[in-house]
N, C-alpha and C positions, 0 to 999 in steps of 0.2 A: 476502594472500589477497583475491581479487576477489569481491565480493558482488553478487548480482543486484539487490538493493534496499537503498538507503541513505536516510538522512533528514538534513535540515538541522537546525541547532541549534534554530531556531524550532519545527520540527515536534516535536523531542524534548521541548521545553518544554511544548507543547500536549498531547502524549501524557501527560506526567506530570500535568498539570492534570486531564485527562479521567479518568485512572486514580484520582485522588483522589476524584472525584465518583462514578464508575461502577464502580470495581473493575477486574478484569482485562478486557483489551480484545483485539480481533482486527481485522485489516484484510482487505478483499477488494477487488481492483481490479475495479470495475464494468465490465461488458461493453457498456454503452451503452443499456440499456433506459430506464427512467424518468429517471434522473439523469445520462445521458450516460456517458462513460467517465472515471470518476474514482475515486480511492481512497476507499473507504467504511470508516468506523470504527464498530464495533459492540461492545456488551458481549460478552465471550467467550461463545460458545454461542448467541447470538441468530441467527446465520446457520449453517445446517447445511452443513458441508463434506462433499462427496461425492467419489466416484472420479474425477470430471472436474475436480477442483480440484488445483492444484499449489502446494505450499508453496515460495515463492521465498526465504524467509529470515525475518528479523525486524528490526524497527526499534524501538529503545528497549525491547527484550525482548518486543515484541508481534509475534505471528506475522502474516505477510503472504501472502495467497493470491491466486491468479488462475485463472480458468477455463482448462483445458488448451488449448482451441482458440485462445484469445486469447494464451496463452503461446507457441504456435507462431509467431505473428506478431511477438512482442516478444522472443523468446529471444536475439537478437543485441544487445540493449540493456540497459544498467543503468538501473533506475528510480530516480529521485531524488525522494523525497517531500518536498514543500515545503508551506508554509501561507501563505495570503494572506488579506487582509481580504475579506469578502463572504459571501454565502450560497451554500453548496454543495448537495450532495445532501440532499434532505429526510429521508432515513433515516439519515444519518450524524451521529454524536454532536456533532461540532464546530459544526454549523449554528447551534445556539442561542447559541454563543459569539461569533457574528458573524465567524467564520472559515470557511475551507474548505481542505481538503487538495487539493493539485494535484500531478499527476505530470509531472515533467520527465524527460528521458531523454538518454542519450548512447550511441552505438554502441561496443561493446567493441572494443578492439584485437584483432588476430589472436592475439597471445600471451595476452591475457586470456581470450578465448573458448576457446582450447585448454586453458587451465588449468581452466575450468569443466567441460570435457568429461572431464577425468581424475579 
């Protein structure tokens, strides 16, 4: 089964660490305002999800959303959420850990994309 969003092992470990500190979490792929275009991690419910947000899936059991207009641009790609050292978005929970989430991507194959449409 092809997934729209997946995570590296390092990301899953950091998600687990953040859940232990903050409880249930959620992700939203930032559209580029204050923090650029990056995956933002919030305590569940801290960001209000609206009609213009698309649920792409979950990573480590944590829901991952993206603005519908941004999804139209990214719908042909699989998002691979990774973590690297450094400071990321100032509103994202991992920042105080000296880490930042990073979105990598790859284009779906024709067969994978067809599978997603069915």
